[in-house]
C-alpha positions, 0 to 999 in steps of 0.5 A, spaced: 165 316 239 159 319 235 160 326 233 155 332 231 158 339 227 153 344 228 154 350 224 150 356 227 150 357 235 143 361 235 136 357 238 136 352 233 143 350 233 144 350 241 137 347 242 140 341 238 147 341 241 144 342 248 138 336 247 142 331 244 148 332 249 143 331 255 140 325 251 147 322 249 152 325 253 157 320 250 157 325 243 162 329 242 159 336 240 162 342 237 158 348 235 161 353 231 159 361 231 161 366 227 159 372 232 163 373 238 161 370 245 159 377 247 154 379 241 147 382 242 142 378 239 136 381 237 130 383 242 125 379 245 122 373 243 115 369 244 114 362 245 109 358 250 111 356 257 111 349 255 117 350 251 121 353 256 119 348 261 122 342 256 129 346 255 129 347 263 130 354 262 130 358 269 132 365 267 128 372 266 121 371 262 115 376 261 108 373 261 103 376 255 096 374 256 092 379 252 092 380 244 089 386 240 089 390 235 089 398 235 086 403 231 084 411 232 085 409 240 080 403 239 082 396 241 079 391 236 079 382 236 081 383 244 082 376 246 086 372 252 092 369 250 098 365 254 105 366 251 111 368 254 117 373 252 124 373 253 130 377 251 133 373 245 140 375 248 139 373 255 136 366 252 141 365 247 147 366 252 143 361 257 143 356 251 150 357 251 152 356 258 148 350 259 150 346 253 158 348 255 157 346 262 154 339 259 161 338 255 158 342 248 164 345 245 162 352 243 167 356 238 165 363 237 168 368 232 169 361 227 166 364 221 164 358 216 163 360 209 162 354 206 163 347 205 171 348 204 172 350 211 170 343 214 171 337 212 164 333 213 167 326 213 170 327 219 163 327 223 157 323 223 152 329 223 153 336 220 147 340 222 146 347 218 143 352 223 146 358 219 139 362 218 136 364 212 142 366 208 145 359 210 152 358 206 150 350 207 144 349 204 147 347 197 149 342 200 142 339 201 138 342 196 139 344 189 135 351 186 129 346 183 128 344 191 128 351 194 122 356 193 124 363 196 119 369 195 119 376 198 114 379 202 110 386 198 112 390 204 118 392 208 119 392 215 124 393 220 126 391 227 126 396 233 125 396 241 122 401 245 124 402 252 117 402 255 112 396 257 106 395 253 101 391 256 100 386 251 101 383 244 099 389 240 098 390 232 098 398 231 095 401 225 097 409 225 096 414 220 100 419 219 100 424 213 096 420 208 100 413 209 098 407 214 104 404 218 103 398 222 107 396 228 108 389 231 109 390 239 110 386 245 114 387 252 119 382 253 123 385 259 120 390 265 121 397 260 123 394 254 119 392 248 119 389 241 117 394 235 117 392 229 114 397 224 112 395 217 110 399 211 108 398 204 113 399 198 110 405 195 110 408 202 117 406 204 119 409 196 115 416 198 118 417 205 125 416 203 127 411 208 132 408 203 136 415 203 136 416 210 141 414 216 139 411 222 138 417 226 134 420 221 130 413 220 129 413 228 126 420 228 121 419 223 119 413 226 118 417 232 114 422 229 110 417 226 108 412 232 109 418 238 102 417 240 104 410 241 111 411 244 109 415 250 115 420 250 120 415 249 124 414 243 126 407 239 132 403 240 135 400 233 139 394 236 145 395 232 145 397 225 138 399 223 136 396 216 129 395 212 128 389 208 123 384 205 121 378 209 124 372 206 118 366 205 123 360 204 121 353 203 125 346 201 122 340 199 128 337 202 132 338 209 137 333 209 142 329 205 147 324 206 148 326 214 148 333 212 141 336 215 138 343 215 134 346 221 131 353 223 131 358 218 136 355 214 130 350 212 124 354 213 122 361 215 115 364 218 113 370 217 113 374 223 106 377 223 104 370 226 110 369 231 113 363 233 119 363 228 124 362 234 119 356 237 120 353 230 127 353 230 127 350 238 122 345 235 127 343 230 133 342 234 129 338 240 126 333 235 132 332 231 137 331 237 131 326 239 131 322 233 138 322 232 140 320 240 134 314 238 136 312 231 141 306 230 143 310 223 144 317 222 140 317 215 134 314 218 134 319 223 134 325 219 128 321 215 124 320 221 126 328 223 123 331 216 117 326 217 116 328 224 117 336 223 114 338 216 107 338 216 107 343 222 112 347 219 108 347 213 102 349 218 105 354 221 108 357 215 101 358 212 098 361 217 103 366 218 103 368 211 096 368 211 096 373 217 101 377 213 097 377 207 091 380 211 095 386 214 098 388 207 091 387 204 089 393 209 095 397 208 094 397 200 087 398 201 087 404 205 093 407 200 088 406 195 083 411 198 079 406 202 079 410 209 075 405 213 080 399 211 082 397 218 074 397 221 072 393 214 078 388 215 077 387 223 070 386 222 071 381 217 076 378 221 071 378 228 065 375 224 070 369 222 073 368 229 066 368 231 064 363 226 070 359 228 067 359 235 060 357 234 063 351 230 068 349 235 062 349 240 057 345 236 063 340 234 062 334 240 
């Protein structure tokens, strides 16, 4: 009997386990997850409907059909989109339930701290899906094969108990500083609410010295015009961080492979980090199920995924740099930074549209 050990029970690891068990029912598949089974995991995630259809997901979802930038009460770059959002905890629990129903063994509160916690020789393939701070990355790539950089801005993930009407990018002035929020609904009365600011604003406002209640109070005052009288929800321990941009020159070695954020990250400004993780899991399961040799399957997995992942990473990073530039320009005294940047973006979008129409 062939066997697979999956370290990490998030979307990447579970989508691999579920898809492989569907494709190759005889495989023994064990998922080890450090969190308890009842853990709450984040807020909402976005993805196209085709991904949920591919997985057979039939639980709650929310349709988002508009995207825009909001500035001083006006909407810029408003356009139609076709995305679904789902509550991350609900989605992960569905993946757990479906995987276990088919015979995948999911072990909760099992913390794999490093290679000393398992014997890789006992498994035909070991899938490290343990996130951006992966403890198993060193088994695949050495320091020369890992590129990590931090975003110039600070951000924190929150939720708001109200339903916004689209995928919104909100620029909000407050006492001489400019803040940014990425907002999208994922339930009838819940929306993801990511707040971002420059490192200078983060220091000037003293966020590092505030406790959770003080931080929430400060952010609620800043975004009061957008919250419509509701507060913000931290979803566990509130923390500020700089986004980790991660790229590797290799994702596998021998029969050990990295997927999802353990192998690559894509800035939240471009969205679809969870989508990339799911695509990794599904693609890897497909090549492993069809390959006569695991090593050849892992090489095929990298060949299929690397170009698309790199494209998504670059696109997301480009959007982040655009937003960060607006924040920096405003703080440097350019009061028209948002209008000017959105006008430039509109011209670019119109130019691309004209090229698309002109191309036979």
